C-alpha positions as CSV (number, residue, x, y, z in Angstrom):
1,X,3.8,20.9,62.4
2,X,3.1,17.8,61.0
3,X,5.6,14.6,61.3
4,X,6.1,13.5,57.3
5,X,4.7,10.2,56.0
6,X,7.5,7.6,56.0
7,X,8.9,6.0,52.9
8,X,7.4,3.3,51.7
9,X,8.6,0.4,50.2
10,X,7.2,-0.7,46.7
11,X,7.5,-3.2,43.9
12,X,6.9,-2.1,40.6
13,X,6.4,-4.9,38.0
14,X,7.8,-4.0,34.1
15,X,9.2,-6.3,31.5
16,X,11.6,-4.3,30.7
17,X,13.0,-0.5,31.6
18,X,14.6,0.7,28.5
19,X,14.4,4.4,26.7
20,X,12.0,3.2,23.8
21,X,8.1,2.8,24.3
22,X,5.5,4.3,25.6
23,X,4.7,2.1,29.5
24,X,8.4,1.7,29.6
25,X,9.2,5.1,30.0
26,X,6.3,6.0,32.0
27,X,7.1,3.3,34.5
28,X,11.0,4.4,34.6
29,X,9.9,8.8,35.2
30,X,7.2,7.9,37.6
31,X,9.6,4.6,39.8
32,X,12.6,7.4,39.4
33,X,11.4,10.5,40.9
34,X,9.9,8.5,43.7
35,X,13.3,6.5,44.7
36,X,14.3,10.1,44.7
37,X,12.1,11.0,47.0
38,X,13.4,8.2,49.1
39,X,10.7,5.4,48.5
40,X,12.2,2.0,48.5
41,X,11.6,0.7,45.2
42,X,12.0,-3.0,43.9
43,X,11.5,-3.1,40.6
44,X,10.8,-6.3,38.8
45,X,12.1,-6.9,35.8
46,X,13.9,-8.1,32.4
47,X,16.1,-5.8,31.3
48,X,16.8,-1.9,32.8
49,X,18.8,1.0,31.3
50,X,21.5,1.4,33.7
51,X,20.4,5.6,33.6
52,X,17.1,4.9,33.9
53,X,17.4,2.1,37.0
54,X,19.4,4.6,39.2
55,X,18.4,4.7,42.3
56,X,16.3,1.4,41.9
57,X,16.8,-1.8,43.3
58,X,17.1,-4.5,40.3
59,X,15.1,-8.1,40.8
60,X,16.6,-9.7,37.5
61,X,13.0,-11.7,36.1
62,X,14.2,-14.4,33.8
63,X,13.0,-14.4,30.5
64,X,11.4,-17.3,29.6
65,X,9.3,-18.7,26.1
66,X,10.3,-15.6,23.7
67,X,9.2,-18.1,21.0
68,X,5.3,-16.8,22.1
69,X,4.7,-13.2,23.1
70,X,1.6,-14.0,25.0
71,X,3.5,-16.9,27.4
72,X,6.6,-14.7,27.4
73,X,4.5,-12.2,29.1
74,X,2.6,-15.6,31.5
75,X,6.1,-16.2,32.0
76,X,7.0,-12.8,33.6
77,X,3.5,-12.9,35.8
78,X,4.2,-16.3,37.0
79,X,8.3,-15.5,37.6
80,X,7.8,-12.0,39.4
81,X,5.2,-13.5,41.3
82,X,7.3,-16.0,42.8
83,X,9.6,-13.9,43.4
84,X,7.8,-11.2,45.1
85,X,6.3,-14.0,47.6
86,X,9.1,-13.6,50.1
87,X,8.9,-10.3,50.7
88,X,6.4,-7.6,51.9
89,X,5.7,-4.0,50.7
90,X,3.5,-1.5,51.1
91,X,2.7,-1.1,47.7
92,X,2.4,-3.5,44.3
93,X,2.2,-1.1,41.1
94,X,2.1,-3.5,37.9
95,X,2.5,-1.9,34.6
96,X,1.9,-5.6,33.0
97,X,-0.8,-7.8,32.4
98,X,-1.5,-11.0,35.0
99,X,-1.0,-8.6,38.6
100,X,-3.8,-8.3,40.8
101,X,-2.0,-5.1,41.7
102,X,-2.7,-2.4,44.3
103,X,-2.3,-0.7,41.8
104,X,-2.0,-1.2,38.1
105,X,-1.1,1.6,35.6
106,X,-3.2,0.3,31.9
107,X,-1.1,2.0,28.4
108,X,-3.3,0.1,26.1
109,X,-6.7,-0.7,25.0
110,X,-8.2,-4.1,26.1
111,X,-7.7,-7.1,24.2
112,X,-11.6,-7.1,23.7
113,X,-12.0,-3.8,22.2
114,X,-8.7,-4.5,19.6
115,X,-11.3,-7.3,18.6
116,X,-14.0,-4.9,18.1
117,X,-12.3,-4.4,14.2
118,X,-12.3,-8.2,13.4
119,X,-15.3,-9.9,11.7
120,X,-18.0,-12.4,13.4
121,X,-16.3,-15.3,13.0
122,X,-12.7,-14.0,14.2
123,X,-14.6,-12.5,16.6
124,X,-15.8,-15.4,18.1
125,X,-12.3,-17.1,17.6
126,X,-10.4,-14.3,19.3
127,X,-12.8,-14.2,22.2
128,X,-13.5,-18.0,23.1
129,X,-11.6,-20.8,21.4
130,X,-8.2,-19.2,20.7
131,X,-5.7,-20.8,22.9
132,X,-3.5,-17.8,22.6
133,X,-6.4,-15.3,23.0
134,X,-7.9,-17.2,26.3
135,X,-4.5,-16.7,28.0
136,X,-4.5,-13.0,26.8
137,X,-8.2,-12.5,28.5
138,X,-7.1,-14.7,31.4
139,X,-4.1,-11.8,32.6
140,X,-6.6,-8.9,31.5
141,X,-9.3,-9.9,33.7
142,X,-6.7,-10.5,36.3
143,X,-5.2,-7.0,35.8
144,X,-8.9,-5.3,36.1
145,X,-9.1,-6.9,39.6
146,X,-6.5,-4.7,40.8
147,X,-7.3,-2.6,43.7
148,X,-7.0,0.7,41.9
149,X,-6.7,1.0,37.6
150,X,-4.8,4.0,36.3
151,X,-5.2,4.7,33.2
152,X,-3.1,6.9,30.8
153,X,-6.0,8.4,29.2
154,X,-10.0,9.3,29.5
155,X,-10.6,7.1,26.2
156,X,-8.8,4.1,27.9
157,X,-10.6,4.7,31.0
158,X,-14.0,4.6,29.4
159,X,-12.6,1.5,27.6
160,X,-11.9,-0.2,30.9
161,X,-15.3,0.6,32.3
162,X,-17.2,-0.9,28.6
163,X,-15.7,-4.0,29.0
164,X,-14.6,-4.4,32.7
165,X,-17.3,-2.9,34.3
166,X,-15.1,-0.7,36.6
167,X,-15.9,3.0,37.0
168,X,-13.5,4.0,39.4
169,X,-10.4,4.4,37.4
170,X,-8.1,7.3,37.3
171,X,-7.1,8.8,34.6
172,X,-3.2,9.7,35.3
173,X,-1.8,11.0,31.7
174,X,2.1,10.8,31.2
175,X,4.0,14.0,31.2
176,X,7.1,15.2,29.6
177,X,10.2,16.7,31.0
178,X,10.1,20.1,29.7
179,X,13.4,21.2,30.7
180,X,15.3,18.4,28.5
181,X,12.5,19.0,25.3
182,X,12.0,23.1,25.3
183,X,11.6,25.6,22.7
184,X,15.0,27.6,23.5
185,X,16.9,24.5,22.5
186,X,14.7,23.8,19.6
187,X,15.4,27.4,18.7
188,X,18.9,27.8,19.1
189,X,19.8,24.3,17.0
190,X,16.9,24.8,14.1
191,X,19.1,25.6,11.5
192,X,21.6,23.3,11.8
193,X,19.4,21.0,12.1
194,X,17.2,21.6,9.6
195,X,20.3,22.0,7.2
196,X,21.2,18.5,8.2
197,X,17.8,17.5,7.4
198,X,18.5,19.3,3.8
199,X,15.4,21.1,4.3
200,X,14.8,24.7,2.5
201,X,13.8,27.7,4.3
202,X,10.4,27.7,2.7
203,X,10.3,24.1,3.5
204,X,7.2,23.2,5.7
205,X,9.0,20.2,7.7
206,X,6.1,17.8,8.9
207,X,7.2,15.0,11.4
208,X,5.7,11.8,12.6
209,X,7.1,9.6,15.7
210,X,6.1,6.8,16.0
211,X,6.2,2.7,15.5
212,X,3.3,0.3,14.6
213,X,2.9,2.9,11.4
214,X,-0.6,1.8,10.6
215,X,-2.6,2.0,13.5
216,X,-0.1,5.1,14.1
217,X,-2.5,6.8,10.7
218,X,1.0,6.8,8.0
219,X,-1.0,5.4,5.6
220,X,-3.4,8.6,5.6
221,X,0.0,10.9,6.5
222,X,1.9,10.0,3.2
223,X,-0.7,11.1,0.8
224,X,-1.5,14.4,2.2
225,X,2.1,15.5,1.9
226,X,1.6,18.4,-0.7
227,X,3.8,20.4,-3.1
228,X,6.7,22.4,-1.0
229,X,6.7,19.9,2.3
230,X,9.0,17.2,3.5
231,X,7.7,14.4,5.6
232,X,10.2,13.0,8.3
233,X,9.0,9.7,9.7
234,X,11.1,8.8,12.7
235,X,10.1,5.1,14.3
236,X,10.7,1.4,13.1
237,X,7.4,0.4,11.8
238,X,6.1,-2.9,10.1
239,X,5.8,-3.8,6.1
240,X,8.2,-1.5,5.2
241,X,8.2,-2.1,1.6
242,X,4.3,-1.1,1.7
243,X,5.1,2.2,2.9
244,X,8.1,2.8,0.7
245,X,6.5,1.7,-2.2
246,X,3.5,4.7,-0.7
247,X,6.4,7.1,-0.7
248,X,6.8,6.7,-4.1
249,X,3.6,6.5,-5.7
250,X,2.6,9.5,-3.9
251,X,5.2,12.0,-4.1
252,X,8.1,12.6,-5.8
253,X,11.8,11.4,-4.7
254,X,13.0,13.1,-1.5
255,X,9.8,14.6,0.0
256,X,9.9,11.3,2.7
257,X,12.7,10.6,4.6
258,X,12.6,7.4,6.9
259,X,14.5,7.6,9.9
260,X,14.4,4.7,11.9
261,X,14.7,5.0,15.3
262,X,16.2,7.5,17.0
263,X,18.5,7.9,20.2
264,X,17.7,12.0,20.8
265,X,14.7,12.8,18.5
266,X,15.0,16.5,19.9
267,X,17.0,17.7,16.6
268,X,13.9,16.4,14.3
269,X,12.2,18.6,16.7
270,X,14.4,21.7,15.9
271,X,14.3,20.6,12.5
272,X,10.3,20.2,12.3
273,X,7.5,22.6,11.9
274,X,5.1,20.5,12.6
275,X,4.1,17.5,14.6
276,X,1.3,15.4,12.8
277,X,-0.3,11.8,15.1
278,X,-3.1,10.4,12.9
279,X,-3.4,7.1,15.2
280,X,-6.5,5.1,13.8
281,X,-6.4,3.9,17.8
282,X,-3.5,5.2,20.4
283,X,-4.0,5.0,24.3
284,X,-2.1,8.2,24.2
285,X,0.9,9.2,22.3
286,X,3.7,10.6,24.2
287,X,5.6,12.0,21.2
288,X,3.0,14.8,21.2
289,X,3.0,16.1,24.6
290,X,7.2,16.4,23.7
291,X,6.3,17.9,20.5
292,X,4.5,20.8,22.4
293,X,7.0,21.2,25.4
294,X,9.3,22.4,22.3
295,X,7.2,24.7,21.4
296,X,6.0,22.6,18.3
297,X,2.1,22.7,16.7
298,X,0.7,19.6,16.7
299,X,-1.8,17.8,14.4
300,X,-3.9,14.4,16.4
301,X,-6.4,12.6,15.3
302,X,-9.3,12.5,17.8
303,X,-9.0,9.1,18.3
304,X,-5.9,9.6,20.3
305,X,-5.5,9.9,23.9
306,X,-3.3,12.4,23.6
307,X,-6.4,14.5,21.8
308,X,-7.7,14.9,25.5
309,X,-5.3,17.6,25.8
310,X,-5.6,19.3,22.7
311,X,-8.2,22.2,22.2
312,X,-9.0,22.4,18.5
313,X,-7.6,25.9,17.4
314,X,-6.0,27.1,20.6
315,X,-3.1,25.0,21.2
316,X,-3.1,22.1,18.8
317,X,-5.3,21.2,15.4
318,X,-8.1,17.9,15.9
319,X,-9.6,16.2,13.2
320,X,-11.7,12.9,13.0
321,X,-11.7,12.4,9.0
322,X,-8.2,11.6,7.5
323,X,-9.6,13.5,4.2
324,X,-9.2,17.2,6.0
325,X,-5.5,16.1,6.8
326,X,-4.1,17.6,3.1
327,X,-6.2,21.0,4.0
328,X,-4.7,20.9,7.7
329,X,-1.2,21.1,7.0
330,X,-2.0,23.5,4.0
331,X,-3.5,26.1,6.4
332,X,0.0,25.3,8.7
333,X,2.1,26.6,6.5
334,X,0.9,30.2,7.8
335,X,4.3,30.8,10.5
336,X,2.0,32.8,12.6
337,X,-0.7,30.1,12.9
338,X,2.1,27.8,13.7
339,X,3.7,30.1,16.2
340,X,1.2,30.8,17.6
341,X,-0.3,27.1,18.3
342,X,3.1,26.4,19.7
343,X,3.4,28.8,22.4
344,X,0.2,27.5,23.9
345,X,1.2,23.9,22.8
346,X,4.1,24.7,25.2
347,X,2.2,26.0,28.4
348,X,-0.1,23.2,28.3
349,X,2.7,21.0,28.7
350,X,4.4,22.6,31.4
351,X,1.4,21.6,33.2
352,X,1.9,17.8,32.7
353,X,5.4,17.7,34.1
354,X,6.2,13.8,34.9
355,X,6.9,15.5,38.5
356,X,2.9,16.0,38.5
357,X,2.7,12.6,37.5
358,X,4.7,11.2,40.3
359,X,3.0,13.4,42.8
360,X,-0.3,12.1,42.2
361,X,1.4,8.1,42.5
362,X,2.7,8.9,45.9
363,X,-0.2,10.4,46.9
364,X,-1.8,7.2,45.9
365,X,0.9,5.0,47.1
366,X,0.4,6.2,50.4
367,X,-3.4,5.8,50.6
368,X,-3.2,2.5,49.3
369,X,-0.6,1.6,51.7
370,X,-2.8,3.2,54.9
371,X,-5.4,0.8,53.6
372,X,-3.2,-2.3,53.6
373,X,-2.0,-1.0,57.0
374,X,-5.7,-1.2,58.1
375,X,-6.6,-4.9,57.1
376,X,-3.4,-5.8,59.0
Protein backbone atom coordinates (compact mmCIF):
# COMPACT_ATOMS: atom_id res chain seq x y z
CA UNK A 1 0.00 0.00 0.00
CA UNK A 2 1.54 3.32 -1.10
CA UNK A 3 2.21 6.05 1.43
CA UNK A 4 -0.14 9.08 1.12
CA UNK A 5 1.57 12.28 -0.03
CA UNK A 6 2.85 14.64 2.64
CA UNK A 7 0.69 17.70 3.40
CA UNK A 8 1.59 20.80 1.43
CA UNK A 9 2.33 24.35 2.47
CA UNK A 10 0.13 26.62 0.35
CA UNK A 11 -0.28 30.38 0.03
CA UNK A 12 -3.78 31.53 -0.95
CA UNK A 13 -4.29 35.12 -2.13
CA UNK A 14 -7.73 36.73 -2.01
CA UNK A 15 -8.55 40.32 -1.03
CA UNK A 16 -11.47 39.32 1.17
CA UNK A 17 -12.72 36.02 2.55
CA UNK A 18 -16.39 36.79 3.12
CA UNK A 19 -19.73 35.11 2.53
CA UNK A 20 -20.86 37.59 -0.14
CA UNK A 21 -19.30 37.44 -3.59
CA UNK A 22 -18.66 34.49 -5.86
CA UNK A 23 -14.85 34.63 -5.92
CA UNK A 24 -14.68 35.11 -2.16
CA UNK A 25 -16.94 32.16 -1.40
CA UNK A 26 -15.13 29.99 -3.93
CA UNK A 27 -11.79 30.73 -2.28
CA UNK A 28 -13.22 30.10 1.19
CA UNK A 29 -14.85 26.79 0.32
CA UNK A 30 -11.74 25.36 -1.36
CA UNK A 31 -9.17 26.64 1.15
CA UNK A 32 -11.25 25.49 4.13
CA UNK A 33 -11.67 21.98 2.80
CA UNK A 34 -7.99 21.60 1.95
CA UNK A 35 -7.00 22.86 5.40
CA UNK A 36 -9.34 20.25 6.91
CA UNK A 37 -7.38 17.60 4.97
CA UNK A 38 -4.18 18.62 6.76
CA UNK A 39 -2.60 21.07 4.33
CA UNK A 40 -1.05 24.20 5.86
CA UNK A 41 -2.87 27.13 4.26
CA UNK A 42 -1.52 30.66 4.70
CA UNK A 43 -4.28 33.06 3.70
CA UNK A 44 -3.12 36.49 2.53
CA UNK A 45 -6.17 38.73 2.85
CA UNK A 46 -7.41 42.11 4.01
CA UNK A 47 -10.56 40.82 5.65
CA UNK A 48 -11.72 37.38 6.73
CA UNK A 49 -14.94 36.11 8.26
CA UNK A 50 -13.96 34.16 11.39
CA UNK A 51 -16.22 31.26 10.47
CA UNK A 52 -14.84 30.96 6.94
CA UNK A 53 -11.22 31.33 8.06
CA UNK A 54 -11.38 28.50 10.59
CA UNK A 55 -8.29 26.29 10.17
CA UNK A 56 -6.44 28.85 8.04
CA UNK A 57 -3.37 30.85 9.06
CA UNK A 58 -4.24 34.48 8.37
CA UNK A 59 -1.58 36.86 7.06
CA UNK A 60 -3.16 40.35 7.23
CA UNK A 61 -2.59 42.56 4.18
CA UNK A 62 -3.05 46.34 4.61
CA UNK A 63 -6.03 47.95 2.89
CA UNK A 64 -4.42 50.88 1.08
CA UNK A 65 -5.36 53.34 -1.68
CA UNK A 66 -9.09 52.82 -1.20
CA UNK A 67 -9.99 55.92 -3.20
CA UNK A 68 -9.36 53.99 -6.44
CA UNK A 69 -10.46 50.39 -7.13
CA UNK A 70 -7.56 49.68 -9.49
CA UNK A 71 -4.94 51.23 -7.18
CA UNK A 72 -6.48 49.35 -4.27
CA UNK A 73 -6.08 46.10 -6.22
CA UNK A 74 -2.51 47.04 -7.17
CA UNK A 75 -1.73 47.75 -3.52
CA UNK A 76 -2.97 44.27 -2.57
CA UNK A 77 -0.73 42.70 -5.22
CA UNK A 78 2.29 44.75 -4.08
CA UNK A 79 1.81 44.27 -0.32
CA UNK A 80 0.93 40.56 -0.46
CA UNK A 81 3.97 39.93 -2.71
CA UNK A 82 6.24 41.62 -0.16
CA UNK A 83 4.77 39.64 2.69
CA UNK A 84 5.18 36.36 0.80
CA UNK A 85 8.81 37.05 -0.10
CA UNK A 86 10.10 35.79 3.25
CA UNK A 87 8.23 32.48 3.10
CA UNK A 88 8.65 29.31 1.05
CA UNK A 89 5.62 27.51 -0.35
CA UNK A 90 4.94 24.32 -2.24
CA UNK A 91 2.13 26.09 -4.13
CA UNK A 92 0.95 29.69 -4.49
CA UNK A 93 -2.73 29.96 -5.45
CA UNK A 94 -4.14 33.36 -6.40
CA UNK A 95 -7.73 34.48 -6.88
CA UNK A 96 -6.70 38.03 -7.87
CA UNK A 97 -5.08 39.93 -10.72
CA UNK A 98 -1.39 40.84 -10.56
CA UNK A 99 0.28 37.69 -9.28
CA UNK A 100 2.21 35.28 -11.46
CA UNK A 101 1.16 32.40 -9.25
CA UNK A 102 1.57 28.64 -9.56
CA UNK A 103 -2.18 28.48 -10.09
CA UNK A 104 -4.64 31.32 -10.61
CA UNK A 105 -8.40 30.89 -10.56
CA UNK A 106 -10.01 33.31 -13.01
CA UNK A 107 -13.44 34.33 -11.73
CA UNK A 108 -14.34 37.06 -14.22
CA UNK A 109 -14.14 37.87 -17.88
CA UNK A 110 -11.03 39.74 -18.96
CA UNK A 111 -10.75 43.51 -19.02
CA UNK A 112 -10.17 43.21 -22.76
CA UNK A 113 -13.46 41.38 -23.24
CA UNK A 114 -15.28 44.01 -21.21
CA UNK A 115 -13.99 46.72 -23.53
CA UNK A 116 -15.59 45.00 -26.55
CA UNK A 117 -18.90 46.67 -25.70
CA UNK A 118 -17.34 50.14 -26.00
CA UNK A 119 -17.38 52.36 -29.07
CA UNK A 120 -14.22 52.61 -31.13
CA UNK A 121 -12.84 55.78 -29.50
CA UNK A 122 -13.69 54.72 -25.95
CA UNK A 123 -12.15 51.29 -26.56
CA UNK A 124 -8.94 52.82 -27.92
CA UNK A 125 -8.74 55.01 -24.85
CA UNK A 126 -9.47 52.10 -22.48
CA UNK A 127 -6.88 49.78 -24.03
CA UNK A 128 -4.08 52.22 -24.65
CA UNK A 129 -4.39 55.73 -23.30
CA UNK A 130 -6.09 55.60 -19.91
CA UNK A 131 -3.53 55.17 -17.06
CA UNK A 132 -6.19 53.39 -15.01
CA UNK A 133 -6.88 50.90 -17.79
CA UNK A 134 -3.19 50.37 -18.51
CA UNK A 135 -2.64 49.37 -14.89
CA UNK A 136 -5.62 46.99 -15.09
CA UNK A 137 -4.18 45.43 -18.23
CA UNK A 138 -0.70 45.17 -16.74
CA UNK A 139 -2.02 43.25 -13.73
CA UNK A 140 -4.23 41.09 -15.92
CA UNK A 141 -1.31 40.21 -18.18
CA UNK A 142 0.72 39.10 -15.16
CA UNK A 143 -2.23 37.04 -13.94
CA UNK A 144 -2.44 35.30 -17.31
CA UNK A 145 1.26 34.36 -17.06
CA UNK A 146 0.60 32.08 -14.08
CA UNK A 147 1.86 28.53 -14.48
CA UNK A 148 -1.68 27.13 -14.50
CA UNK A 149 -5.01 28.87 -15.04
CA UNK A 150 -8.39 27.58 -13.88
CA UNK A 151 -11.51 29.26 -15.25
CA UNK A 152 -14.84 28.99 -13.47
CA UNK A 153 -16.63 28.19 -16.74
CA UNK A 154 -15.94 27.21 -20.33
CA UNK A 155 -16.89 30.71 -21.44
CA UNK A 156 -14.23 32.23 -19.17
CA UNK A 157 -11.63 29.81 -20.54
CA UNK A 158 -12.64 30.70 -24.10
CA UNK A 159 -12.14 34.37 -23.25
CA UNK A 160 -8.64 33.61 -21.92
CA UNK A 161 -7.81 31.72 -25.09
CA UNK A 162 -9.09 34.47 -27.37
CA UNK A 163 -7.46 37.45 -25.68
CA UNK A 164 -4.33 35.90 -24.15
CA UNK A 165 -3.64 32.91 -26.42
CA UNK A 166 -3.62 30.48 -23.49
CA UNK A 167 -5.01 27.16 -24.71
CA UNK A 168 -4.36 25.24 -21.50
CA UNK A 169 -6.79 26.61 -18.84
CA UNK A 170 -8.81 23.98 -17.02
CA UNK A 171 -12.49 24.48 -16.27
CA UNK A 172 -13.28 24.13 -12.56
CA UNK A 173 -16.77 25.50 -11.91
CA UNK A 174 -17.95 26.38 -8.41
CA UNK A 175 -19.59 23.72 -6.30
CA UNK A 176 -22.49 23.75 -3.89
CA UNK A 177 -23.05 22.42 -0.39
CA UNK A 178 -25.95 20.12 -1.22
CA UNK A 179 -26.59 19.50 2.49
CA UNK A 180 -26.95 23.20 3.30
CA UNK A 181 -29.00 23.82 0.15
CA UNK A 182 -31.39 20.88 0.18
CA UNK A 183 -34.80 20.22 -1.33
CA UNK A 184 -36.07 18.64 1.92
CA UNK A 185 -35.47 21.89 3.80
CA UNK A 186 -37.25 23.81 1.06
CA UNK A 187 -40.27 21.51 1.20
CA UNK A 188 -40.46 21.61 5.01
CA UNK A 189 -40.35 25.41 5.18
CA UNK A 190 -42.18 26.30 1.98
CA UNK A 191 -45.58 27.18 3.44
CA UNK A 192 -44.14 29.32 6.26
CA UNK A 193 -41.72 31.14 3.95
CA UNK A 194 -44.40 31.86 1.35
CA UNK A 195 -46.69 33.17 4.07
CA UNK A 196 -43.87 35.42 5.32
CA UNK A 197 -43.45 36.85 1.81
CA UNK A 198 -47.19 37.37 1.43
CA UNK A 199 -47.48 34.89 -1.43
CA UNK A 200 -50.82 33.34 -2.31
CA UNK A 201 -51.23 29.65 -3.02
CA UNK A 202 -51.52 30.23 -6.78
CA UNK A 203 -48.91 32.98 -7.11
CA UNK A 204 -45.92 32.05 -9.27
CA UNK A 205 -42.99 33.30 -7.19
CA UNK A 206 -40.02 34.25 -9.39
CA UNK A 207 -36.69 34.82 -7.62
CA UNK A 208 -33.72 36.90 -8.78
CA UNK A 209 -30.49 36.75 -6.73
CA UNK A 210 -27.50 38.94 -7.45
CA UNK A 211 -25.92 42.36 -7.48
CA UNK A 212 -24.96 44.45 -10.53
CA UNK A 213 -28.57 44.48 -11.68
CA UNK A 214 -27.96 45.74 -15.22
CA UNK A 215 -25.30 43.14 -16.09
CA UNK A 216 -27.40 40.37 -14.56
CA UNK A 217 -30.36 41.31 -16.74
CA UNK A 218 -32.91 42.67 -14.26
CA UNK A 219 -34.03 45.18 -16.92
CA UNK A 220 -35.28 42.23 -19.00
CA UNK A 221 -36.85 40.34 -16.12
CA UNK A 222 -39.03 43.06 -14.60
CA UNK A 223 -41.18 43.59 -17.73
CA UNK A 224 -41.50 39.81 -18.20
CA UNK A 225 -43.47 39.31 -14.98
CA UNK A 226 -47.07 38.50 -15.90
CA UNK A 227 -50.40 38.54 -14.03
CA UNK A 228 -50.44 36.19 -11.07
CA UNK A 229 -46.64 36.33 -10.72
CA UNK A 230 -44.51 37.92 -8.00
CA UNK A 231 -40.85 38.85 -8.44
CA UNK A 232 -38.53 38.80 -5.42
CA UNK A 233 -35.20 40.58 -5.96
CA UNK A 234 -32.40 39.72 -3.51
CA UNK A 235 -29.13 41.61 -3.75
CA UNK A 236 -27.63 45.07 -3.67
CA UNK A 237 -27.75 46.62 -7.13
CA UNK A 238 -26.85 49.93 -8.68
CA UNK A 239 -29.27 52.63 -9.87
CA UNK A 240 -32.03 51.90 -7.34
CA UNK A 241 -34.28 54.76 -8.53
CA UNK A 242 -34.16 53.40 -12.09
CA UNK A 243 -35.30 49.90 -11.04
CA UNK A 244 -37.94 51.14 -8.65
CA UNK A 245 -39.34 53.36 -11.42
CA UNK A 246 -39.18 50.47 -13.91
CA UNK A 247 -41.07 48.24 -11.48
CA UNK A 248 -43.76 50.90 -10.93
CA UNK A 249 -44.09 51.49 -14.66
CA UNK A 250 -44.30 47.83 -15.68
CA UNK A 251 -46.06 46.12 -12.77
CA UNK A 252 -48.91 46.74 -10.32
CA UNK A 253 -48.04 47.65 -6.71
CA UNK A 254 -46.64 44.72 -4.73
CA UNK A 255 -45.77 42.61 -7.76
CA UNK A 256 -42.04 43.24 -7.25
CA UNK A 257 -40.27 43.22 -3.89
CA UNK A 258 -36.66 44.41 -3.43
CA UNK A 259 -35.14 42.60 -0.44
CA UNK A 260 -31.62 44.05 -0.54
CA UNK A 261 -28.75 41.94 0.79
CA UNK A 262 -29.92 38.72 2.45
CA UNK A 263 -27.68 36.91 4.95
CA UNK A 264 -29.38 33.53 4.40
CA UNK A 265 -31.10 33.13 1.04
CA UNK A 266 -32.54 29.67 1.79
CA UNK A 267 -35.94 31.00 2.99
CA UNK A 268 -36.29 32.73 -0.38
CA UNK A 269 -35.47 29.50 -2.21
CA UNK A 270 -38.15 27.85 -0.07
CA UNK A 271 -40.70 30.53 -0.98
CA UNK A 272 -39.88 30.62 -4.70
CA UNK A 273 -41.17 28.52 -7.58
CA UNK A 274 -38.43 29.40 -10.05
CA UNK A 275 -35.09 31.21 -10.07
CA UNK A 276 -34.18 33.30 -13.11
CA UNK A 277 -30.73 34.54 -14.16
CA UNK A 278 -31.19 36.63 -17.32
CA UNK A 279 -27.56 37.84 -17.22
CA UNK A 280 -26.22 39.53 -20.32
CA UNK A 281 -22.72 38.43 -19.32
CA UNK A 282 -21.91 36.28 -16.29
CA UNK A 283 -18.78 34.23 -15.60
CA UNK A 284 -20.80 31.61 -13.73
CA UNK A 285 -23.82 32.32 -11.47
CA UNK A 286 -23.56 30.42 -8.17
CA UNK A 287 -27.11 31.23 -7.07
CA UNK A 288 -28.38 29.06 -9.93
CA UNK A 289 -26.51 26.02 -8.64
CA UNK A 290 -27.78 26.68 -5.11
CA UNK A 291 -31.35 26.87 -6.37
CA UNK A 292 -30.85 23.65 -8.32
CA UNK A 293 -29.63 21.92 -5.14
CA UNK A 294 -32.88 23.07 -3.50
CA UNK A 295 -34.87 21.42 -6.27
CA UNK A 296 -36.03 24.65 -7.89
CA UNK A 297 -36.70 25.07 -11.58
CA UNK A 298 -34.15 27.49 -13.04
CA UNK A 299 -34.15 29.73 -16.12
CA UNK A 300 -30.78 30.91 -17.43
CA UNK A 301 -29.69 33.10 -20.30
CA UNK A 302 -27.28 31.24 -22.56
CA UNK A 303 -24.47 33.79 -22.02
CA UNK A 304 -24.05 32.80 -18.35
CA UNK A 305 -21.29 30.34 -17.51
CA UNK A 306 -23.65 28.20 -15.43
CA UNK A 307 -25.59 27.50 -18.64
CA UNK A 308 -22.89 24.87 -19.31
CA UNK A 309 -24.64 22.73 -16.68
CA UNK A 310 -28.15 23.20 -18.07
CA UNK A 311 -29.71 20.81 -20.55
CA UNK A 312 -32.59 22.87 -21.88
CA UNK A 313 -35.92 21.23 -21.04
CA UNK A 314 -34.34 18.57 -18.84
CA UNK A 315 -32.83 20.19 -15.72
CA UNK A 316 -33.69 23.82 -16.49
CA UNK A 317 -34.62 26.19 -19.28
CA UNK A 318 -32.23 28.33 -21.36
CA UNK A 319 -32.93 31.29 -23.59
CA UNK A 320 -30.93 33.73 -25.69
CA UNK A 321 -33.55 36.24 -26.81
CA UNK A 322 -35.04 38.12 -23.82
CA UNK A 323 -38.29 38.43 -25.74
CA UNK A 324 -38.80 34.71 -25.02
CA UNK A 325 -38.73 35.25 -21.26
CA UNK A 326 -42.45 36.08 -20.75
CA UNK A 327 -43.44 32.91 -22.60
CA UNK A 328 -41.00 30.80 -20.60
CA UNK A 329 -42.36 32.10 -17.31
CA UNK A 330 -45.89 31.46 -18.53
CA UNK A 331 -44.94 27.82 -19.24
CA UNK A 332 -43.65 27.50 -15.70
CA UNK A 333 -47.10 28.09 -14.25
CA UNK A 334 -47.42 24.33 -14.75
CA UNK A 335 -46.40 22.73 -11.40
CA UNK A 336 -45.69 19.39 -13.09
CA UNK A 337 -43.08 21.01 -15.35
CA UNK A 338 -41.50 22.81 -12.41
CA UNK A 339 -41.39 19.58 -10.40
CA UNK A 340 -39.77 17.62 -13.23
CA UNK A 341 -37.14 20.28 -13.91
CA UNK A 342 -36.44 20.70 -10.19
CA UNK A 343 -35.88 16.98 -9.61
CA UNK A 344 -33.33 16.79 -12.42
CA UNK A 345 -31.74 20.04 -11.27
CA UNK A 346 -31.17 18.55 -7.83
CA UNK A 347 -29.43 15.52 -9.38
CA UNK A 348 -27.17 17.82 -11.40
CA UNK A 349 -26.24 19.86 -8.32
CA UNK A 350 -25.35 16.72 -6.36
CA UNK A 351 -22.65 16.01 -8.97
CA UNK A 352 -21.08 19.45 -8.42
CA UNK A 353 -20.12 19.63 -4.74
CA UNK A 354 -17.42 21.73 -3.09
CA UNK A 355 -15.72 18.52 -1.97
CA UNK A 356 -15.37 17.56 -5.61
CA UNK A 357 -13.91 20.99 -6.42
CA UNK A 358 -11.41 20.61 -3.56
CA UNK A 359 -10.42 17.16 -4.92
CA UNK A 360 -9.52 18.72 -8.27
CA UNK A 361 -7.44 21.49 -6.72
CA UNK A 362 -5.67 19.09 -4.40
CA UNK A 363 -4.63 16.97 -7.37
CA UNK A 364 -3.35 20.09 -9.16
CA UNK A 365 -1.48 21.21 -6.03
CA UNK A 366 0.36 17.89 -5.78
CA UNK A 367 1.21 18.02 -9.47
CA UNK A 368 2.55 21.59 -9.23
CA UNK A 369 4.44 20.87 -6.01
CA UNK A 370 6.13 17.91 -7.72
CA UNK A 371 7.13 20.11 -10.67
CA UNK A 372 8.47 22.82 -8.34
CA UNK A 373 10.45 20.27 -6.31
CA UNK A 374 11.94 18.92 -9.55
CA UNK A 375 13.20 22.40 -10.47
CA UNK A 376 15.00 22.58 -7.17
